[in-house]
N, C-alpha and C positions, 0 to 999 in steps of 0.2 A: 569656628562654626559649630563643632560638636562639643557639648559640655561634658558628657561622660558616656562610656560605653560598657556594656556587660557582654561577655562572650559565654556561650554554653560549654559546659564541661561535664564529663561522666562521673568523676570522682573528685569531690571538692577538696578533700585533704591532699590528694596527689597533686592536683592543680595548684593548690596553695604552696606546696613544697617546691614546685617548679617556679611559680611566678614571684614569690616573695623575694628571693635573692636576685632574680632577673630584674624586677622593677626597682630594686634598691640601686641598681646601676644608673637609673634615671632620676633618683631622688624621691621615689615614691615608696611609701611604707603601708603596711596593713593598717586600716583604720577601724573597721568594724565588720561584724557579721550580722546579717538580717535574714534569719532562717537559712535557706539553702543558697544564699548569695553572700559573697564577701567583697568588700571594697578596699581599694588602694588609692592613695593620693599623697599630696604633701600636707595640705590643710583641709581639703575637701575631696569627696569621692570623685575620682577621674576614671578609674578602670576597675571593672568588677568581673567576678567569676560566678556564674549561675549554674548550679548543678541541675541536671535534667536526666530523665530516663528516656527521653525521646531520641530518635536518631539525630546525629549531629552532622551537618554538612560542614566540612572544613572551610575555614575562611582565611583570608590574608589580612594581616594587621601590621602596620609599620609604626614603630615608635621613632619620634624625632630625637636625634642625638645632637649634642653640642659640639662634638669633636670626633675625629677618627678614633682616638683612644677610647672614647665611650662606646663606639661601635664594636671595637675589639674586645673591650671588657664585657659587653653584653653577650657576645658570642661565646667567650670562654666560660662565663658563669652559666649561660643557658645549657651548654654541653655538659658541664659538671653537675647540673641540676636535673639531668634526665632528658634533655632535648637531643635531637638528631640533626646533624649538619645538613643544611639544604643550600649552602653557598657560603664559603668562607669570607671573612672581611676582605674588601678590596674595592677598587673603582669599578663603577658600572656606567661608563660613559655613554653607552647606548640608551640610558635613561635620561641623559642630559649631562652637560658639563659639570664637573665637581660633585657628581653623585657617588658617594662612598657608602657601602652597605654590607650587611651580612644577614643570613637567613637561617632559621632554625625551625624544625618541626617540633611542636610541643607534644606532650604526652597524649593529647586528644586529636592530633593530626592537623592542628592549625599551623599555617605558615606564618611565623612571626619574624619580622624584619626590624633591624635598627638601621636608620639612614641618617647620614649627615650630608647636607648640601652645602657646598662651598659658597662663600660670599659672591663669587663671580656668577654662580648659577642663580643666586637670589636676586642679583642686580639686573639680570637679563629682562628685557621687555616681555611682558606677558604674551603668551601665544607664540613666541618664536622658538622656544626650546633652546635658545642660545645662551 
């Protein structure tokens, strides 16, 4: 449904230093800079960082992972890149069966998640949460 998203950051260089290795865990790389905005993706812009002087309201953003290992890798890289743990990798069954996630606060205060939903959860009828 969403083609791409840009999130606000206070310091573009600091945010790039955090997100470049984190996004590599999902197969995204730095693509280009357009003024105070930089974009990441595989072949086209999917995720961007937009530097602003305005106050930033922290947001929650979840990246879809293909495996539990990818969730674990995200968490490890994010912490090594300056993030703060906001929930270690593990099952979160209260969000639905097969929900495996980890959470990190980025340098701008955004709650960044990596989530893998098992096939069992993906096969559940819509609206049932089963």
